[in-house]
C-alpha positions as CSV (number, residue, x, y, z in Angstrom):
1,M,-49.9,153.0,-2.5
2,R,-52.0,151.0,-0.1
3,Y,-52.3,151.6,3.6
4,P,-50.2,152.2,5.6
5,A,-47.6,153.3,3.1
6,A,-49.3,156.4,1.8
7,A,-50.0,157.7,5.2
8,L,-46.5,157.1,6.6
9,V,-45.0,159.7,4.3
10,L,-47.2,162.3,5.8
11,L,-45.8,162.3,9.3
12,C,-44.2,165.8,9.0
13,L,-46.5,167.3,11.6
14,S,-45.4,169.8,14.3
15,P,-47.5,170.5,17.4
16,A,-47.0,174.2,17.1
17,A,-49.3,176.8,18.8
18,H,-50.2,178.2,15.4
19,A,-50.4,176.4,12.1
20,Q,-47.3,177.1,10.0
21,P,-47.2,175.6,6.5
22,V,-44.5,172.9,6.1
23,S,-43.3,171.3,2.9
24,A,-41.5,167.9,2.6
25,H,-40.3,166.1,-0.5
26,Y,-39.6,162.3,-0.7
27,A,-38.1,160.0,-3.3
28,A,-38.7,156.2,-3.0
29,Y,-36.4,153.5,-4.2
30,S,-36.8,149.8,-4.8
31,T,-33.9,147.5,-5.9
32,G,-31.8,150.6,-6.5
33,L,-34.3,152.4,-8.8
34,N,-36.3,155.6,-8.1
35,V,-39.9,154.4,-8.4
36,L,-42.0,157.1,-6.6
37,R,-42.0,160.9,-6.0
38,L,-44.1,162.3,-3.2
39,D,-44.6,165.9,-2.1
40,A,-46.4,167.0,1.1
41,E,-47.7,170.4,2.2
42,L,-49.3,170.7,5.6
43,A,-50.3,173.0,8.4
44,I,-51.0,171.9,12.0
45,S,-51.8,173.7,15.2
46,A,-52.7,172.5,18.7
47,R,-56.3,172.2,17.6
48,D,-56.5,171.7,13.8
49,Y,-54.5,170.0,11.0
50,R,-54.6,170.1,7.2
51,V,-52.4,167.8,5.0
52,H,-52.1,167.9,1.2
53,L,-50.3,165.1,-0.5
54,T,-49.4,164.4,-4.1
55,Y,-47.5,161.4,-5.5
56,H,-46.8,159.7,-8.8
57,T,-44.8,156.7,-9.9
58,A,-41.4,157.5,-11.6
59,G,-38.7,156.0,-13.7
60,T,-39.1,152.5,-15.2
61,V,-42.0,151.7,-12.8
62,G,-43.7,154.8,-13.9
63,A,-43.6,153.7,-17.5
64,L,-45.1,150.3,-16.6
65,I,-47.5,151.3,-13.8
66,K,-48.8,154.8,-14.2
67,A,-50.3,156.0,-10.9
68,E,-50.8,159.4,-9.5
69,Q,-52.9,160.7,-6.5
70,D,-53.8,164.0,-4.9
71,T,-55.1,163.8,-1.3
72,T,-56.3,166.4,1.2
73,V,-57.3,165.8,4.8
74,E,-58.7,168.3,7.2
75,G,-59.5,167.7,10.9
76,A,-59.0,168.7,14.5
77,F,-57.6,167.2,17.7
78,V,-59.9,166.3,20.5
79,G,-57.7,165.6,23.5
80,D,-54.9,163.4,22.0
81,R,-57.2,161.9,19.4
82,P,-57.6,163.0,15.7
83,A,-61.1,163.9,14.6
84,P,-61.1,164.2,10.8
85,R,-63.7,166.5,9.1
86,R,-63.1,165.7,5.5
87,F,-61.0,163.3,3.4
88,Y,-60.8,163.8,-0.3
89,S,-58.6,162.0,-2.8
90,F,-58.5,161.8,-6.6
91,G,-56.1,160.4,-9.1
92,H,-55.6,157.7,-11.8
93,F,-54.3,154.2,-11.6
94,R,-53.4,152.6,-15.0
95,G,-55.6,155.0,-16.8
96,R,-58.7,154.6,-14.6
97,P,-59.9,157.5,-12.4
98,R,-60.1,156.9,-8.7
99,V,-62.0,159.3,-6.3
100,T,-62.8,159.0,-2.6
101,E,-64.6,161.6,-0.5
102,I,-65.5,161.0,3.1
103,N,-67.1,163.4,5.6
104,Y,-67.3,162.8,9.3
105,P,-70.7,164.1,10.7
106,K,-70.8,163.4,14.5
107,G,-67.4,161.8,14.2
108,Q,-68.5,158.9,12.0
109,P,-67.3,158.3,8.4
110,E,-69.9,159.1,5.7
111,I,-68.9,158.2,2.1
112,R,-69.9,161.0,-0.3
113,A,-68.1,159.8,-3.4
114,L,-66.4,156.5,-4.4
115,T,-65.1,155.9,-7.9
116,P,-65.0,153.1,-9.1
117,P,-67.9,151.8,-7.0
118,N,-66.7,149.5,-4.2
119,E,-68.9,146.6,-5.2
120,E,-66.8,146.3,-8.5
121,E,-63.7,145.4,-6.5
122,R,-64.1,144.6,-2.9
123,E,-66.3,143.1,-0.2
124,P,-68.2,145.7,1.8
125,V,-67.1,146.8,5.3
126,P,-70.0,146.5,7.7
127,P,-71.2,149.9,9.1
128,A,-70.7,148.6,12.6
129,D,-67.0,148.1,11.8
130,Q,-66.6,151.5,10.3
131,A,-67.8,153.3,13.4
132,G,-65.1,155.1,15.3
133,T,-62.5,154.8,12.6
134,V,-60.3,157.6,11.1
135,D,-58.5,157.9,7.9
136,S,-54.9,156.7,7.8
137,V,-53.4,160.2,7.4
138,S,-55.2,161.4,10.6
139,A,-54.0,158.3,12.4
140,M,-50.4,159.1,11.5
141,A,-50.9,162.8,12.5
142,Q,-51.7,161.5,16.0
143,L,-48.5,159.4,16.0
144,V,-46.2,162.3,15.0
145,R,-47.9,164.6,17.6
146,Q,-47.0,162.0,20.2
147,V,-43.4,161.6,18.9
148,N,-42.8,165.4,19.2
149,A,-44.5,165.6,22.6
150,T,-43.0,162.6,24.3
151,G,-40.2,161.2,22.2
152,R,-42.0,157.9,22.1
153,C,-43.9,156.1,19.2
154,E,-46.4,153.8,21.0
155,G,-49.9,154.0,19.5
156,H,-52.7,152.0,17.9
157,S,-55.5,153.1,15.5
158,R,-58.2,151.6,13.3
159,T,-58.6,153.2,9.9
160,Y,-61.1,153.1,7.1
161,D,-60.5,154.6,3.6
162,G,-63.9,153.9,2.1
163,R,-62.8,150.5,0.9
164,R,-60.5,148.8,3.5
165,L,-60.7,148.5,7.2
166,A,-57.2,148.2,8.8
167,E,-55.3,148.6,12.0
168,L,-52.0,150.3,12.6
169,S,-49.7,150.0,15.6
170,A,-46.3,151.5,16.3
171,R,-43.6,151.1,19.0
172,T,-40.4,152.8,19.9
173,A,-37.2,150.9,18.8
174,G,-34.5,153.2,20.1
175,R,-32.1,155.6,18.4
176,E,-29.9,155.0,15.4
177,V,-27.4,156.9,13.3
178,L,-28.4,157.2,9.6
179,E,-25.5,157.1,7.2
180,Q,-24.9,159.7,4.5
181,T,-26.3,158.9,1.1
182,S,-26.8,160.9,-2.1
183,R,-30.5,159.9,-2.0
184,S,-31.2,161.8,1.1
185,S,-30.8,165.4,2.4
186,F,-30.4,164.1,6.0
187,A,-27.7,162.0,7.9
188,G,-27.2,161.7,11.6
189,P,-28.9,160.4,14.8
190,A,-32.7,159.6,14.6
191,L,-35.5,158.1,16.6
192,R,-36.6,154.7,15.2
193,C,-40.2,153.8,15.2
194,D,-41.3,150.3,14.0
195,F,-44.9,149.9,12.8
196,E,-47.2,147.2,11.6
197,G,-50.4,147.5,9.5
198,R,-52.9,144.7,9.0
199,Q,-56.1,144.7,6.8
200,L,-59.2,143.5,8.7
201,A,-62.0,143.8,6.1
202,G,-62.8,145.1,2.7
203,F,-60.8,142.4,0.8
204,R,-60.6,142.4,-3.0
205,L,-63.0,139.9,-4.6
206,D,-60.2,138.2,-6.4
207,S,-57.6,138.3,-3.6
208,D,-55.8,135.6,-1.7
209,R,-57.4,136.2,1.7
210,D,-54.5,134.7,3.7
211,K,-52.0,136.9,1.8
212,A,-54.2,140.0,2.2
213,Q,-54.4,139.6,5.9
214,R,-50.7,139.2,6.4
215,P,-49.2,142.0,8.6
216,R,-47.2,144.6,6.7
217,R,-44.2,145.9,8.7
218,G,-42.0,148.9,8.3
219,T,-39.8,151.5,10.0
220,A,-39.8,155.3,10.2
221,W,-36.8,157.3,11.5
222,F,-37.6,160.7,13.0
223,A,-35.2,163.7,13.4
224,A,-35.2,167.5,13.5
225,T,-33.7,168.8,10.3
226,T,-33.2,172.3,11.6
227,P,-32.0,173.4,15.1
228,G,-35.1,173.5,17.4
229,G,-37.4,172.3,14.6
230,P,-39.9,169.5,14.9
231,M,-39.0,165.9,14.5
232,I,-40.1,164.7,11.1
233,P,-39.7,161.4,9.2
234,V,-36.4,161.5,7.4
235,R,-36.4,157.9,6.2
236,I,-39.1,155.3,5.9
237,Q,-39.0,151.6,4.9
238,F,-42.2,149.6,4.1
239,E,-43.7,146.8,2.1
240,T,-45.9,147.2,-0.9
241,D,-47.9,144.6,-3.0
242,L,-47.0,146.0,-6.4
243,I,-43.3,146.8,-6.2
244,G,-41.9,145.1,-3.2
245,N,-39.9,146.7,-0.4
246,L,-39.4,150.5,-0.6
247,T,-37.1,152.9,1.1
248,M,-38.3,156.5,1.1
249,Y,-35.8,159.3,1.7
250,L,-36.3,162.9,2.6
251,A,-35.0,164.7,-0.4
252,A,-34.0,168.3,-1.2
253,P,-36.7,170.2,-3.2
254,E,-36.1,170.0,-6.9
């Protein structure tokens, strides 16, 4: 999944005084078919956060497009801003290995590993544009922290994943009631956050530039799934390039 889709399923972050591990499980559907399974494990405190994400394609799509990824992000909060320390991701896409490792000495991204090499696929992102960016998972941690602290979604971040430079913005769209469905373990009132992501640089060498720069929009609904618990994303809708519009539901553990 390309930004911001992968990050948006990692919003299950609670601003607790002490880090308590939390697990969340999601199933994504497109045109009525289950196409993706995602599992997240995380711990977050007032100062630090750690997120571990695994996903793989499923069903008919999984038979046609085999993709899996394992991502870990560690960082801290400085004021109300995320400060990642290390981003590491590995997996396979259509049989080819993909690895990304980024460290953040003095708060700036430093690529330690990138497989396949970026020059095989994309235009380089100038170092000046990389400065001050965070990974997309850390950007979403900031958003969830704000949702739990203020009940609002407004925010803006610039992200860099070793290949693409992008920006993400979010706004509060009110409260809605989510209907009961067999695909989800949650139904009821939820806070709606609309978001928009747009790629700024790092375009594929063979891409349609106008299409690649088109804003990608989506919606995440937040609610507490236990009395007094943190607000987490219970449903997410977003656009993808490969398999169209997806709806991701919070699911019961298998």
